[in-house]
C-alpha positions, 0 to 999 in steps of 0.5 A: 500500500502507498498512502492508502492506495492499492496496487491497482489504484497506483497503476491507474494513477501512473497511467493517468499522469506519469511514473515520474510524477507519481514518484515525485509526489510520493517522495514529497509525501514521504519527506524525501522532497521538500514541498517548497523546492520547485519540481524540475522540469524538462524542456518542452521538446523533450516532453513532447518526444517523451509523450510520443515515445510513451504513446508508441511504447503503449501501442507496441505493448498493446500490439504485442499483447494482441499478438500474444493473445492471437498466438495463444488463441491459435495454439488453443485452436490447434490443440482443440483441432488435434484433439478433435482429429484424434477423436475422429481418427479413433472413431473412424478406426473403430468404424473401419474395424467394425466394417472389416469384421462385418465384411469378413463375416459376410465373406465367410458366409459367402464362402460357406454358401458359394464358390467365388474364387478358385485360383488365378486364371481360372476364376472368371465366370464363377458368377455365371450360374445359369445352366442350359436346361434344354441342352442337359435334358437333351443329353439326359443329364442331371440339372444343377445350376451352381456349386451348392447343388453339385456339392449336395449331389456329390454328398460332400461339403462346399468347402471340400469341393473348393479344396479339391478343385482349387488351382495353385501354381505353387502348393504345399500339398497335392491331390495326386501320387505321381510315378513313372512306368516304362513305355513299350516303345522306350522311355517312361510314362508319367502316371498321376493317380488321384488320392482317395478323396479326389478319386471318389469325386472323379468316379462320381463324375464318371458315373453321373455325367460322363457315362450318360453321354453316348460315344461315337460308334467308332470309340471302343476304348473305355466304353462299357460293353466294348474292348480291344476285341470289339475294336479289332473285329471290324478289321478282320480279313481286310487287305490293308490296315493303317494304325495311327497313334496320337502323341501325348494324348492326355496332356494335349487335352488341357483344362480349357477344352475340358471346361468347354466340354462341360459348357457344351453339355449345358452346365453353367460356367460355374459348374463347368469350371469346377468340373474342369478343375476336378478332372485336370491337373498340371505336371509339377516339380517337387521342390524342398525349401526350409525342410518343406516340400512345394509342388510347382506347376510346370505345365498347364492343367490337362487330363492326368493319365491315371484319373478314372475320369480322363478316358471318358472325357477323351472319348467325348472330346474326340467325338467330332474327330471320330465323326470326321474320320468316319466320314473320311473313311466312308468316302475312301471305302475304309472302316474306322475305329479308335481305342483311346489314342490308337486309331485304325483304318482298314479296307479291301482292295481296290480301296487300298490304293487310296491309302496315300490320299487318306493319310494326308487327310488324316494328318490334316484332321488330326492337326485341326482337332488339336492333336499330333500324330506320333511319327514312329507309330504310323503303320501301313500293313498290307496283304502278306504282313502280320496285321495287328490292331491293338495287339490282336492279329486280324489277318484271317480271324482274331488271333494271337501272336504265336511266338509270344503265346509260345514264350508264355507257355514256356514261361509257365513251364519254367515257373513250374520247374524252378519257381518265380526267381529270375523270371520276367514277363513284360516290364512290370511285376512278374505276377501282375504281368503274367496274370494280365497276359492270361486275362488278355488271352481269355478275351481274344481266345476264351477257351485257351485263356481259361486253360492258361488261367487255370494253369497259372492259378494252380501254379500260384497256389502251390506252396513254394511258389505261393511263398515266393509270390507273397515275398514279391508282393511284400517287396513291391507293395509301393511299386506301381508295377505291382498293382494287379491288372484290371480284367479286360484292360490288357493286351499282348504288347501293353501292360494294363496301364499302357492302354491309357 
């Protein structure tokens, strides 16, 4: 306090006059300055200058305070905006997370109820679910529009169907067991045997779709009621027999052709995609990295040799080829049949003189249909030659190669004397090979075949040979060659798998 004045009153008094005047007044009041002593004065110019400077100072102080208030205001505004932005970001993040969860839940529900993706380059058209009912009814096929209907009919879950059909260029698992077997002509043939789950689905497709479609009359391979015998019979006694073999028959039929087949039958694109993927598979390289095995696709998807559905699909895809060859054969006076990739043309004289023209047109048709003739397996057999069709001699009647039959009888005799040790027949396991040949003989010559089979059965039941056979089977269980042949699927020159 100064003379009863508060601090604020003192500040107001200074602002009303001047600091010096208030100091002088206070000094006088407190006795530091006598009242009779005149107050010193400054020259007028200095006073005016002082007044001007004080005003400028006051203005500057006001401006400074104003700027400080603005900066503070701006700082406060920035702080508020940042807090608002943080809150908004948090709300947005929460909202996006809720959307993500909802989208994931919707996607999970969609995947549970439908198939929308099956891998790169094969998923286009999965949203097309309308089947051509009239076309399906024309072929007598069951009508399904989408994957759900197909899965229900197959009695599998949609997830399992997706798993079996999914296409991966690099996978950590495989649906096939792959192995090689020797070819009759040398080299080796890749067999892709489907695992049980996929094999069951392929068999279902075979029974419920493929077997319901009529094949060309010329097709004899893998057709119910037909065999190598029915394939050879039309060519008995002909003056000329032309055999043609297609190169890489199964690999030449790729996924797009298989899918196209199911589309042409009337199935929706979604189902055609699924069925095409279930019936095809690429060849792969097996690579081990960090103790983990990977299967890397090295070819396009194609019909695997070893799948139960593959032969029937080839017959349907070759329907147009068969019809073209039937017309070509009729034009030149020939008979035409096909057993898998083995095609046979035969004729009586004088049509044998047109063989050159016929072969030129055959090559053209084969190329136009997307196949390639094996150059080493085109045979032209005329009168005087031993004429064979799918391993059966057709010169005068259906008969067997005498030399081979004699060697087989000799083999059975040697087995009866010294057992199975060091005995060979064909390129496979000795038991499956001799059993297969006996079945083959029974197809061509039933009476002779029954005798050979009875002899073979008696030999294999003999205790010493039975023990040898058990040892052979025990040591060959994991070998593809040890798989027993299917009756009706062998020939004198081909083990049971070679007819594929």
